[in-house]
N, CA, C and O atoms as a GROMACS GRO file, in nm:
protein
  280
    1MET      N    1  -1.028  -6.533   0.511
    1MET     CA    2  -1.135  -6.554   0.606
    1MET      C    3  -1.186  -6.447   0.573
    1MET      O    4  -1.120  -6.345   0.556
    2THR      N    5  -1.342  -6.456   0.558
    2THR     CA    6  -1.431  -6.325   0.546
    2THR      C    7  -1.484  -6.306   0.675
    2THR      O    8  -1.498  -6.189   0.711
    3SER      N    9  -1.520  -6.413   0.766
    3SER     CA   10  -1.608  -6.419   0.893
    3SER      C   11  -1.599  -6.504   0.969
    3SER      O   12  -1.546  -6.612   0.943
    4THR      N   13  -1.647  -6.474   1.076
    4THR     CA   14  -1.620  -6.623   1.189
    4THR      C   15  -1.818  -6.597   1.232
    4THR      O   16  -1.904  -6.511   1.212
    5ARG      N   17  -1.808  -6.746   1.304
    5ARG     CA   18  -1.927  -6.752   1.363
    5ARG      C   19  -1.920  -6.756   1.521
    5ARG      O   20  -1.815  -6.769   1.584
    6ARG      N   21  -2.034  -6.745   1.568
    6ARG     CA   22  -2.034  -6.767   1.693
    6ARG      C   23  -2.041  -6.881   1.746
    6ARG      O   24  -2.125  -6.954   1.695
    7GLY      N   25  -1.965  -6.938   1.856
    7GLY     CA   26  -1.964  -7.045   1.888
    7GLY      C   27  -1.846  -7.154   1.824
    7GLY      O   28  -1.817  -7.266   1.866
    8TRP      N   29  -1.786  -7.072   1.697
    8TRP     CA   30  -1.696  -7.142   1.674
    8TRP      C   31  -1.535  -7.116   1.779
    8TRP      O   32  -1.503  -7.005   1.820
    9ASN      N   33  -1.450  -7.247   1.808
    9ASN     CA   34  -1.317  -7.195   1.850
    9ASN      C   35  -1.203  -7.132   1.760
    9ASN      O   36  -1.166  -7.182   1.654
   10TRP      N   37  -1.157  -7.031   1.808
   10TRP     CA   38  -1.000  -6.972   1.744
   10TRP      C   39  -0.941  -6.944   1.828
   10TRP      O   40  -0.979  -6.913   1.941
   11LEU      N   41  -0.801  -6.954   1.772
   11LEU     CA   42  -0.684  -6.929   1.830
   11LEU      C   43  -0.618  -6.795   1.756
   11LEU      O   44  -0.576  -6.796   1.640
   12ALA      N   45  -0.617  -6.695   1.832
   12ALA     CA   46  -0.528  -6.602   1.804
   12ALA      C   47  -0.375  -6.588   1.807
   12ALA      O   48  -0.317  -6.601   1.915
   13LEU      N   49  -0.323  -6.568   1.722
   13LEU     CA   50  -0.166  -6.574   1.693
   13LEU      C   51  -0.129  -6.412   1.773
   13LEU      O   52  -0.063  -6.336   1.702
   14TRP      N   53  -0.153  -6.377   1.862
   14TRP     CA   54  -0.121  -6.248   1.925
   14TRP      C   55  -0.156  -6.281   2.100
   14TRP      O   56  -0.217  -6.376   2.151
   15LYS      N   57  -0.084  -6.150   2.169
   15LYS     CA   58  -0.150  -6.157   2.282
   15LYS      C   59  -0.185  -6.056   2.302
   15LYS      O   60  -0.108  -5.960   2.304
   16PRO      N   61  -0.337  -6.045   2.326
   16PRO     CA   62  -0.398  -5.927   2.375
   16PRO      C   63  -0.388  -5.873   2.513
   16PRO      O   64  -0.373  -5.946   2.611
   17PRO      N   65  -0.396  -5.733   2.519
   17PRO     CA   66  -0.370  -5.647   2.665
   17PRO      C   67  -0.448  -5.745   2.743
   17PRO      O   68  -0.530  -5.830   2.708
   18ALA      N   69  -0.394  -5.706   2.874
   18ALA     CA   70  -0.431  -5.745   2.998
   18ALA      C   71  -0.574  -5.739   3.027
   18ALA      O   72  -0.638  -5.839   3.061
   19ARG      N   73  -0.638  -5.591   3.012
   19ARG     CA   74  -0.742  -5.523   3.029
   19ARG      C   75  -0.823  -5.596   2.934
   19ARG      O   76  -0.943  -5.572   2.946
   20LEU      N   77  -0.782  -5.702   2.817
   20LEU     CA   78  -0.933  -5.720   2.753
   20LEU      C   79  -0.965  -5.863   2.809
   20LEU      O   80  -0.883  -5.950   2.840
   21PRO      N   81  -1.125  -5.870   2.819
   21PRO     CA   82  -1.181  -6.049   2.853
   21PRO      C   83  -1.156  -6.122   2.740
   21PRO      O   84  -1.170  -6.090   2.622
   22HIS      N   85  -1.105  -6.262   2.805
   22HIS     CA   86  -1.079  -6.344   2.698
   22HIS      C   87  -1.156  -6.419   2.661
   22HIS      O   88  -1.131  -6.539   2.648
   23THR      N   89  -1.274  -6.363   2.636
   23THR     CA   90  -1.407  -6.422   2.599
   23THR      C   91  -1.412  -6.367   2.436
   23THR      O   92  -1.459  -6.437   2.347
   24TYR      N   93  -1.364  -6.253   2.416
   24TYR     CA   94  -1.356  -6.187   2.303
   24TYR      C   95  -1.250  -6.082   2.272
   24TYR      O   96  -1.205  -6.024   2.370
   25ALA      N   97  -1.203  -6.050   2.157
   25ALA     CA   98  -1.149  -5.974   2.126
   25ALA      C   99  -1.124  -5.962   1.961
   25ALA      O  100  -1.142  -6.052   1.879
   26LEU      N  101  -1.068  -5.803   1.933
   26LEU     CA  102  -1.068  -5.784   1.812
   26LEU      C  103  -0.939  -5.808   1.768
   26LEU      O  104  -0.843  -5.783   1.841
   27CYS      N  105  -0.921  -5.870   1.613
   27CYS     CA  106  -0.768  -5.858   1.567
   27CYS      C  107  -0.802  -5.887   1.425
   27CYS      O  108  -0.911  -5.904   1.371
   28ASP      N  109  -0.641  -5.889   1.362
   28ASP     CA  110  -0.662  -5.934   1.211
   28ASP      C  111  -0.712  -6.042   1.196
   28ASP      O  112  -0.686  -6.116   1.290
   29PRO      N  113  -0.792  -6.100   1.097
   29PRO     CA  114  -0.856  -6.232   1.091
   29PRO      C  115  -0.729  -6.335   0.997
   29PRO      O  116  -0.745  -6.456   0.981
   30ARG      N  117  -0.642  -6.280   0.959
   30ARG     CA  118  -0.534  -6.322   0.912
   30ARG      C  119  -0.441  -6.389   1.029
   30ARG      O  120  -0.339  -6.456   1.008
   31LEU      N  121  -0.495  -6.357   1.156
   31LEU     CA  122  -0.409  -6.433   1.285
   31LEU      C  123  -0.497  -6.498   1.346
   31LEU      O  124  -0.499  -6.476   1.468
   32LEU      N  125  -0.585  -6.582   1.302
   32LEU     CA  126  -0.672  -6.646   1.358
   32LEU      C  127  -0.679  -6.798   1.312
   32LEU      O  128  -0.683  -6.841   1.196
   33LEU      N  129  -0.679  -6.841   1.383
   33LEU     CA  130  -0.658  -7.036   1.356
   33LEU      C  131  -0.777  -7.097   1.386
   33LEU      O  132  -0.822  -7.078   1.499
   34PRO      N  133  -0.846  -7.175   1.299
   34PRO     CA  134  -0.964  -7.218   1.356
   34PRO      C  135  -0.922  -7.322   1.435
   34PRO      O  136  -0.802  -7.352   1.427
   35ILE      N  137  -1.022  -7.411   1.541
   35ILE     CA  138  -0.930  -7.516   1.623
   35ILE      C  139  -1.037  -7.608   1.611
   35ILE      O  140  -1.150  -7.585   1.653
   36PRO      N  141  -0.990  -7.751   1.533
   36PRO     CA  142  -1.042  -7.841   1.483
   36PRO      C  143  -1.118  -7.905   1.646
   36PRO      O  144  -1.065  -7.886   1.755
   37ASP      N  145  -1.253  -7.981   1.625
   37ASP     CA  146  -1.341  -8.042   1.669
   37ASP      C  147  -1.224  -8.163   1.776
   37ASP      O  148  -1.132  -8.230   1.727
   38GLY      N  149  -1.255  -8.160   1.894
   38GLY     CA  150  -1.178  -8.308   1.942
   38GLY      C  151  -1.053  -8.219   1.988
   38GLY      O  152  -0.991  -8.272   2.081
   39LEU      N  153  -1.005  -8.102   1.948
   39LEU     CA  154  -0.851  -8.030   2.017
   39LEU      C  155  -0.911  -7.938   2.103
   39LEU      O  156  -1.013  -7.877   2.072
   40SER      N  157  -0.835  -7.920   2.239
   40SER     CA  158  -0.828  -7.885   2.375
   40SER      C  159  -0.805  -7.740   2.315
   40SER      O  160  -0.782  -7.736   2.194
   41PHE      N  161  -0.809  -7.626   2.380
   41PHE     CA  162  -0.763  -7.472   2.398
   41PHE      C  163  -0.623  -7.522   2.399
   41PHE      O  164  -0.552  -7.490   2.303
   42ALA      N  165  -0.565  -7.609   2.512
   42ALA     CA  166  -0.398  -7.623   2.559
   42ALA      C  167  -0.341  -7.665   2.437
   42ALA      O  168  -0.249  -7.596   2.394
   43ASP      N  169  -0.384  -7.783   2.359
   43ASP     CA  170  -0.315  -7.822   2.251
   43ASP      C  171  -0.288  -7.756   2.111
   43ASP      O  172  -0.195  -7.768   2.030
   44ALA      N  173  -0.431  -7.663   2.112
   44ALA     CA  174  -0.399  -7.606   1.992
   44ALA      C  175  -0.313  -7.469   2.022
   44ALA      O  176  -0.257  -7.406   1.932
   45ALA      N  177  -0.309  -7.436   2.149
   45ALA     CA  178  -0.194  -7.308   2.159
   45ALA      C  179  -0.048  -7.390   2.143
   45ALA      O  180   0.058  -7.328   2.138
   46ALA      N  181  -0.053  -7.494   2.138
   46ALA     CA  182   0.130  -7.552   2.144
   46ALA      C  183   0.118  -7.571   2.003
   46ALA      O  184   0.214  -7.648   2.007
   47PHE      N  185   0.082  -7.571   1.862
   47PHE     CA  186   0.115  -7.600   1.756
   47PHE      C  187   0.181  -7.441   1.706
   47PHE      O  188   0.269  -7.437   1.620
   48PRO      N  189   0.133  -7.325   1.764
   48PRO     CA  190   0.224  -7.212   1.713
   48PRO      C  191   0.345  -7.193   1.826
   48PRO      O  192   0.436  -7.122   1.782
   49VAL      N  193   0.361  -7.228   1.926
   49VAL     CA  194   0.461  -7.227   2.023
   49VAL      C  195   0.562  -7.275   1.936
   49VAL      O  196   0.658  -7.217   1.885
   50GLY      N  197   0.512  -7.420   1.927
   50GLY     CA  198   0.602  -7.519   1.837
   50GLY      C  199   0.696  -7.477   1.719
   50GLY      O  200   0.817  -7.488   1.700
   51LEU      N  201   0.587  -7.421   1.642
   51LEU     CA  202   0.625  -7.370   1.517
   51LEU      C  203   0.740  -7.286   1.537
   51LEU      O  204   0.854  -7.304   1.495
   52ALA      N  205   0.669  -7.146   1.640
   52ALA     CA  206   0.794  -7.086   1.661
   52ALA      C  207   0.919  -7.059   1.674
   52ALA      O  208   0.996  -6.978   1.622
   53THR      N  209   0.933  -7.198   1.807
   53THR     CA  210   1.058  -7.258   1.868
   53THR      C  211   1.152  -7.267   1.735
   53THR      O  212   1.252  -7.203   1.704
   54GLU      N  213   1.088  -7.360   1.673
   54GLU     CA  214   1.151  -7.410   1.504
   54GLU      C  215   1.191  -7.316   1.441
   54GLU      O  216   1.299  -7.322   1.383
   55HIS      N  217   1.128  -7.227   1.439
   55HIS     CA  218   1.144  -7.147   1.330
   55HIS      C  219   1.304  -7.043   1.392
   55HIS      O  220   1.388  -6.990   1.318
   56ASP      N  221   1.301  -7.041   1.545
   56ASP     CA  222   1.383  -6.949   1.574
   56ASP      C  223   1.514  -7.039   1.619
   56ASP      O  224   1.624  -6.984   1.630
   57ALA      N  225   1.496  -7.182   1.645
   57ALA     CA  226   1.635  -7.258   1.624
   57ALA      C  227   1.693  -7.285   1.459
   57ALA      O  228   1.812  -7.300   1.436
   58LEU      N  229   1.608  -7.287   1.371
   58LEU     CA  230   1.674  -7.277   1.249
   58LEU      C  231   1.707  -7.162   1.182
   58LEU      O  232   1.798  -7.154   1.099
   59VAL      N  233   1.616  -7.053   1.227
   59VAL     CA  234   1.628  -6.935   1.101
   59VAL      C  235   1.720  -6.863   1.190
   59VAL      O  236   1.838  -6.876   1.156
   60THR      N  237   1.699  -6.789   1.298
   60THR     CA  238   1.730  -6.722   1.360
   60THR      C  239   1.898  -6.735   1.444
   60THR      O  240   1.984  -6.648   1.453
   61LEU      N  241   1.897  -6.887   1.501
   61LEU     CA  242   1.970  -6.916   1.556
   61LEU      C  243   2.095  -6.945   1.446
   61LEU      O  244   2.200  -6.881   1.434
   62ALA      N  245   2.043  -7.076   1.360
   62ALA     CA  246   2.150  -7.148   1.289
   62ALA      C  247   2.147  -7.084   1.146
   62ALA      O  248   2.232  -7.132   1.071
   63GLY      N  249   2.081  -7.004   1.099
   63GLY     CA  250   2.075  -6.944   0.983
   63GLY      C  251   2.087  -6.975   0.890
   63GLY      O  252   2.176  -6.944   0.812
   64PHE      N  253   1.985  -7.057   0.870
   64PHE     CA  254   1.902  -7.110   0.751
   64PHE      C  255   1.809  -7.013   0.656
   64PHE      O  256   1.720  -6.942   0.704
   65THR      N  257   1.834  -7.017   0.540
   65THR     CA  258   1.746  -6.965   0.455
   65THR      C  259   1.691  -7.045   0.351
   65THR      O  260   1.725  -7.162   0.333
   66ALA      N  261   1.600  -6.979   0.277
   66ALA     CA  262   1.516  -7.046   0.183
   66ALA      C  263   1.597  -7.126   0.079
   66ALA      O  264   1.682  -7.066   0.012
   67GLY      N  265   1.576  -7.270   0.060
   67GLY     CA  266   1.675  -7.354  -0.021
   67GLY      C  267   1.774  -7.453   0.076
   67GLY      O  268   1.826  -7.554   0.030
   68ASP      N  269   1.790  -7.412   0.203
   68ASP     CA  270   1.868  -7.505   0.304
   68ASP      C  271   1.817  -7.596   0.300
   68ASP      O  272   1.695  -7.604   0.289
   69MET      N  273   1.911  -7.713   0.307
   69MET     CA  274   1.862  -7.858   0.342
   69MET      C  275   1.966  -7.867   0.485
   69MET      O  276   2.084  -7.840   0.505
   70CYS      N  277   1.863  -7.916   0.562
   70CYS     CA  278   1.896  -8.013   0.704
   70CYS      C  279   2.022  -8.117   0.688
   70CYS      O  280   2.054  -8.190   0.782
   0.00000   0.00000   0.00000
């Protein structure tokens, strides 16, 4: 991604410091995901949480590596 546009909804995969307003933030653009039209902020926020949970269960806890089959 090279730029964003005002009015677009984005989900950042990081936790901003508490002192930053939640209406804007500076971050690495590789950590931004566009939120599709019709998807709420709450629903969009659930996707990275679910993927992080899967990764933790399969890789960290179960020890799966690339090429392993369930």
